[in-house]
BABAVO-855745 format. One record per atom (N, C-alpha, C, O, CB): atom name; x negated, y negated, z negated; residue in one letter; residue number from 0. Coordinates in pm, whole numbers, plus 50000, padded with zeros to 5 digits. Each point is the difference from the previous one (the first is absolute). Glycine has a CB too. Example, Ala and Ser with C-alpha at 12.3 -4.5 7.8 and 13.67 -1.06 7.14 Angstrom:
// BABAVO-855745
- at:xx:yy:zz:aa:i
- N:48681:50569:49220:A:0
- CA:50089:49881:50000:A:0
- C:49910:49880:50000:A:0
- O:49896:50002:49934:A:0
- CB:50293:50115:49941:A:0
- N:49846:49778:50197:S:1
- CA:49918:49881:49994:S:1
- C:50077:49891:49927:S:1
- O:49949:49889:49983:S:1
- CB:49933:50174:50232:S:1
END
This chain:
// BABAVO-855745
- at:xx:yy:zz:aa:i
- N:56370:97827:52711:M:0
- CA:49849:49931:50051:M:0
- C:49981:49963:49892:M:0
- O:50094:49986:49921:M:0
- CB:49904:49931:50298:M:0
- N:49854:50055:49744:K:1
- CA:49925:49922:49924:K:1
- C:49958:49883:50015:K:1
- O:49976:49967:50116:K:1
- CB:49986:50194:49850:K:1
- N:50023:49774:49964:Q:2
- CA:50036:49822:50014:Q:2
- C:49823:50011:49970:Q:2
- O:49948:50061:49908:Q:2
- CB:50374:49812:49966:Q:2
- N:49600:50039:50249:K:3
- CA:49865:49959:49955:K:3
- C:49951:49983:49910:K:3
- O:50097:49973:49929:K:3
- CB:49918:49972:50186:K:3
- N:49889:50048:49813:L:4
- CA:49947:49999:49834:L:4
- C:49922:49808:50064:L:4
- O:50026:49884:49968:L:4
- CB:49877:50508:49898:L:4
- N:50012:49664:50221:V:5
- CA:49878:49897:50021:V:5
- C:50081:49978:50158:V:5
- O:50082:50074:50054:V:5
- CB:49633:50024:49778:V:5
- N:50213:49746:50228:S:6
- CA:50026:49936:50129:S:6
- C:49906:49955:50047:S:6
- O:49953:49925:49914:S:6
- CB:50224:50030:50045:S:6
- N:49761:50043:50129:I:7
- CA:49868:49906:50057:I:7
- C:50075:49953:50101:I:7
- O:50059:50078:50074:I:7
- CB:49712:50043:49881:I:7
- N:50236:49730:50061:S:8
- CA:50061:49934:50154:S:8
- C:49875:49852:49997:S:8
- O:49945:49967:49895:S:8
- CB:50416:50112:50096:S:8
- N:49619:49869:50106:T:9
- CA:49930:49931:50061:T:9
- C:50047:49839:49939:T:9
- O:49931:49908:49959:T:9
- CB:50039:50292:50254:T:9
- N:50170:49815:49800:D:10
- CA:50121:49881:49913:D:10
- C:49998:50009:49866:D:10
- O:50077:49924:49941:D:10
- CB:50092:50089:50220:D:10
- N:49746:50079:49760:V:11
- CA:50031:49995:49874:V:11
- C:49855:50023:49927:V:11
- O:49955:50114:49994:V:11
- CB:50306:49967:50046:V:11
- N:49665:49806:49904:L:12
- CA:49883:49971:49951:L:12
- C:49893:50055:50067:L:12
- O:49915:50075:49954:L:12
- CB:50187:49901:49861:L:12
- N:49911:49969:50329:G:13
- CA:49904:50036:50088:G:13
- C:49975:50153:50042:G:13
- O:49899:50027:50065:G:13
- CB:50015:49767:49841:G:13
- N:50181:50312:50054:G:14
- CA:49986:50109:49983:G:14
- C:49918:50039:49923:G:14
- O:49892:50051:50028:G:14
- CB:50181:49953:50129:G:14
- N:49977:49971:49722:T:15
- CA:49941:50094:49834:T:15
- C:50116:50062:49970:T:15
- O:50111:49957:50035:T:15
- CB:49720:49879:49831:T:15
- N:50142:50303:50045:P:16
- CA:50035:50098:49992:P:16
- C:50124:49955:49961:P:16
- O:49941:49899:49961:P:16
- CB:49863:50227:50014:P:16
- N:50394:49836:49978:V:17
- CA:50041:49959:49878:V:17
- C:50090:50138:49934:V:17
- O:49989:50120:50026:V:17
- CB:50010:49595:50061:V:17
- N:50077:50226:49834:F:18
- CA:50086:50108:49973:F:18
- C:50098:49973:50065:F:18
- O:50030:49881:49995:F:18
- CB:49905:50174:49815:F:18
- N:50173:50051:50291:S:19
- CA:50112:49953:50094:S:19
- C:50072:49925:49929:S:19
- O:50028:50019:49881:S:19
- CB:49986:50156:50252:S:19
- N:50028:49719:49949:G:20
- CA:50064:49903:49971:G:20
- C:49981:49916:49923:G:20
- O:50101:49948:49953:G:20
- CB:49993:50157:50107:G:20
- N:49779:49848:49896:T:21
- CA:49925:49922:49944:T:21
- C:49943:49909:50024:T:21
- O:50024:49957:50113:T:21
- CB:49981:50169:49833:T:21
- N:49913:49811:49990:R:22
- CA:49871:49928:50026:R:22
- C:49885:50017:49938:R:22
- O:49904:49926:50021:R:22
- CB:50222:49943:50027:R:22
- N:49872:50232:49867:V:23
- CA:49905:50069:49891:V:23
- C:49899:50073:50057:V:23
- O:50061:50087:50061:V:23
- CB:50109:49934:49790:V:23
- N:49713:49997:50165:P:24
- CA:49928:50056:50048:P:24
- C:49975:50110:49930:P:24
- O:50028:50008:49881:P:24
- CB:49916:49819:50217:P:24
- N:50001:50264:49967:V:25
- CA:50021:50153:49876:V:25
- C:49863:49923:49896:V:25
- O:50009:49973:49880:V:25
- CB:50065:50344:50321:V:25
- N:49820:49662:49878:Q:26
- CA:49821:49978:49964:Q:26
- C:50086:49918:49874:Q:26
- O:49977:50067:49899:Q:26
- CB:49789:49897:50371:Q:26
- N:50286:49968:49709:T:27
- CA:50019:49885:49928:T:27
- C:50079:50089:49867:T:27
- O:50009:49946:49890:T:27
- CB:50007:49833:50337:T:27
- N:50043:50375:49800:F:28
- CA:50030:50042:49887:F:28
- C:49889:50124:49969:F:28
- O:50013:50062:49894:F:28
- CB:50250:49848:50137:F:28
- N:49668:50114:50030:I:29
- CA:49877:50058:49980:I:29
- C:49859:49971:49939:I:29
- O:49901:50071:49980:I:29
- CB:50223:49979:50170:I:29
- N:49916:49753:49817:E:30
- CA:49889:49919:49955:E:30
- C:50018:50017:49827:E:30
- O:49920:50022:49909:E:30
- CB:50074:49789:50329:E:30
- N:50184:50163:49770:Y:31
- CA:50040:50034:49817:Y:31
- C:50000:50101:49993:Y:31
- O:50035:50010:49882:Y:31
- CB:50094:49856:50048:Y:31
- N:49857:50249:50109:I:32
- CA:49984:50122:49925:I:32
- C:49846:49984:49994:I:32
- O:49929:50069:49927:I:32
- CB:50287:50092:50152:I:32
- N:49734:49735:50009:E:33
- CA:49822:50081:49921:E:33
- C:49970:49906:49926:E:33
- O:49904:50005:49923:E:33
- CB:49963:50123:50258:E:33
- N:50210:49771:49833:G:34
- CA:50000:49883:49851:G:34
- C:50048:50050:49860:G:34
- O:49989:49935:49896:G:34
- CB:50077:49879:50269:G:34
- N:49985:50304:49846:G:35
- CA:50020:50036:49832:G:35
- C:50173:49947:50004:G:35
- O:50067:49982:49898:G:35
- CB:49627:49952:49958:G:35
- N:50341:50053:50246:H:36
- CA:50160:49932:49952:H:36
- C:50073:50148:50011:H:36
- O:49954:50107:50040:H:36
- CB:50063:49596:50084:H:36
- N:50119:50260:49822:S:37
- CA:50084:50075:50049:S:37
- C:50085:49975:50134:S:37
- O:50000:49909:50084:S:37
- CB:49983:50131:49687:S:37
- N:50075:50058:50217:I:38
- CA:50131:50034:50146:I:38
- C:50103:49895:49988:I:38
- O:50042:49915:50078:I:38
- CB:49959:50363:49924:I:38
- N:50026:49752:49887:D:39
- CA:50135:49894:49928:D:39
- C:49913:49836:49998:D:39
- O:50069:49910:50048:D:39
- CB:50074:50320:49733:D:39
- N:49734:49733:50176:D:40
- CA:49935:49886:50010:D:40
- C:50007:49981:50163:D:40
- O:50026:49880:50006:D:40
- CB:49820:50145:49759:D:40
- N:50146:50019:50361:F:41
- CA:50034:50036:50137:F:41
- C:50125:49927:50001:F:41
- O:50040:49885:50018:F:41
- CB:49846:50349:50017:F:41
- N:50158:49878:49940:L:42
- CA:50159:49960:50025:L:42
- C:50080:49904:49944:L:42
- O:50107:49980:50057:L:42
- CB:49887:50209:49973:L:42
- N:49976:49732:49851:E:43
- CA:50031:49867:49962:E:43
- C:49946:49863:50061:E:43
- O:50066:49900:49973:E:43
- CB:49956:50237:49845:E:43
- N:49850:49849:50273:G:44
- CA:49995:50003:50049:G:44
- C:50023:49936:50150:G:44
- O:50010:49880:50025:G:44
- CB:49972:50232:49774:G:44
- N:50024:49986:50283:F:45
- CA:50055:50028:50124:F:45
- C:50135:50090:50001:F:45
- O:50010:50119:50033:F:45
- CB:49747:49856:50042:F:45
- N:50343:49938:49882:P:46
- CA:50146:50092:49967:P:46
- C:50081:49992:50135:P:46
- O:50123:49999:50011:P:46
- CB:49905:49934:49712:P:46
- N:49856:50062:50402:T:47
- CA:50086:50077:50132:T:47
- C:49972:50123:50057:T:47
- O:50052:50060:50094:T:47
- CB:49971:49745:49969:T:47
- N:49874:50227:49852:V:48
- CA:49951:50172:49970:V:48
- C:50070:50024:49876:V:48
- O:49977:49951:49890:V:48
- CB:49768:50062:50206:V:48
- N:50404:50125:49963:K:49
- CA:50011:50038:49895:K:49
- C:49946:50164:49960:K:49
- O:49940:50065:50085:K:49
- CB:50241:49740:49940:K:49
- N:49840:50236:49874:R:50
- CA:49966:50082:49919:R:50
- C:49996:50143:50054:R:50
- O:49924:50095:49981:R:50
- CB:50156:49743:49863:R:50
- N:50044:50141:50241:E:51
- CA:50032:50150:50094:E:51
- C:49869:50035:50120:E:51
- O:49945:50109:50019:E:51
- CB:50360:49828:49971:E:51
- N:49671:49946:50074:R:52
- CA:49925:49987:50100:R:52
- C:49833:50055:49946:R:52
- O:49933:50094:50044:R:52
- CB:50253:49693:50060:R:52
- N:49777:50101:49771:L:53
- CA:49878:50013:49949:L:53
- C:49988:50198:50011:L:53
- O:49941:50081:50073:L:53
- CB:50068:49633:49742:L:53
- N:50082:50292:50067:V:54
- CA:49995:50129:49998:V:54
- C:49963:50129:50085:V:54
- O:49928:50099:49996:V:54
- CB:50190:49779:49895:V:54
- N:49988:50051:50198:A:55
- CA:49989:50147:50096:A:55
- C:49812:49968:50121:A:55
- O:49947:50085:50071:A:55
- CB:50458:49950:49961:A:55
- N:49546:49811:49942:F:56
- CA:49895:49994:50079:F:56
- C:49949:50059:49914:F:56
- O:49934:50084:50062:F:56
- CB:50061:49746:50076:F:56
- N:49981:50193:49715:L:57
- CA:49928:50090:49982:L:57
- C:49997:50088:50013:L:57
- O:49888:50047:50020:L:57
- CB:50092:49875:49915:L:57
- N:50128:50165:50063:E:58
- CA:50016:50124:50007:E:58
- C:49945:50077:50143:E:58
- O:49952:50113:50013:E:58
- CB:50242:49822:49817:E:58
- N:49828:49970:50259:E:59
- CA:49931:50008:50153:E:59
- C:49886:50018:50014:E:59
- O:49945:50100:50046:E:59
- CB:50176:49779:50017:E:59
- N:49815:49989:49883:A:60
- CA:49790:50042:49929:A:60
- C:49972:50133:49974:A:60
- O:49920:50073:50059:A:60
- CB:50053:49726:49786:A:60
- N:50142:50242:50007:K:61
- CA:49924:50093:49941:K:61
- C:50017:50125:50154:K:61
- O:49902:50037:50065:K:61
- CB:50155:49886:49599:K:61
- N:50054:50112:50359:K:62
- CA:50035:50066:50103:K:62
- C:49899:50024:50080:K:62
- O:49948:50112:50005:K:62
- CB:50244:49810:49974:K:62
- N:49768:49979:50092:R:63
- CA:49855:49966:50101:R:63
- C:49873:50048:49938:R:63
- O:49919:50069:50062:R:63
- CB:50178:49709:50026:R:63
- N:49888:50188:49795:M:64
- CA:49873:50010:49970:M:64
- C:49967:50166:49889:M:64
- O:49895:50050:49959:M:64
- CB:50105:49623:50073:M:64
- N:50105:50356:49958:T:65
- CA:50008:50163:49958:T:65
- C:50014:50091:50099:T:65
- O:49972:50117:49977:T:65
- CB:50126:49828:49837:T:65
- N:49939:50022:50287:S:66
- CA:50051:50144:50071:S:66
- C:49865:50029:50084:S:66
- O:49916:49911:50017:S:66
- CB:50380:50045:50016:S:66
- N:49691:50160:50012:R:67
- CA:49907:50036:50042:R:67
- C:49909:49952:50153:R:67
- O:49924:50086:50046:R:67
- CB:50207:50069:49786:R:67
- N:49876:49766:50212:A:68
- CA:49986:49937:50158:A:68
- C:49937:49923:49913:A:68
- O:49882:50034:50003:A:68
- CB:50310:49985:50205:A:68
- N:49824:49884:49706:A:69
- CA:49966:49860:49938:A:69
- C:49822:49998:49969:A:69
- O:49947:49901:49950:A:69
- CB:50332:50080:49917:A:69
END
C-alpha cells in the first residue's frame, strides 16, 4: 500500500494540504518553485520533507497532468 503524499486534516493547519507526516504546506513548495528557487533550496528550508516524497509528489502531478483524463 502506497503512503499518501499529501494529507488534509482540520487538526493540521486548519485543513491546508500538507506533505504527509509534516506541517509543510504543498502551496509553500509551489511558491518556492514559482519564485525561482530550486528543489534543494526547498529541502534545505524544510528538512521534514524528504526528497523521495517530493519526487513522488512531482511524479504524481506529472501523471495526472499528462493523462488523457486531465
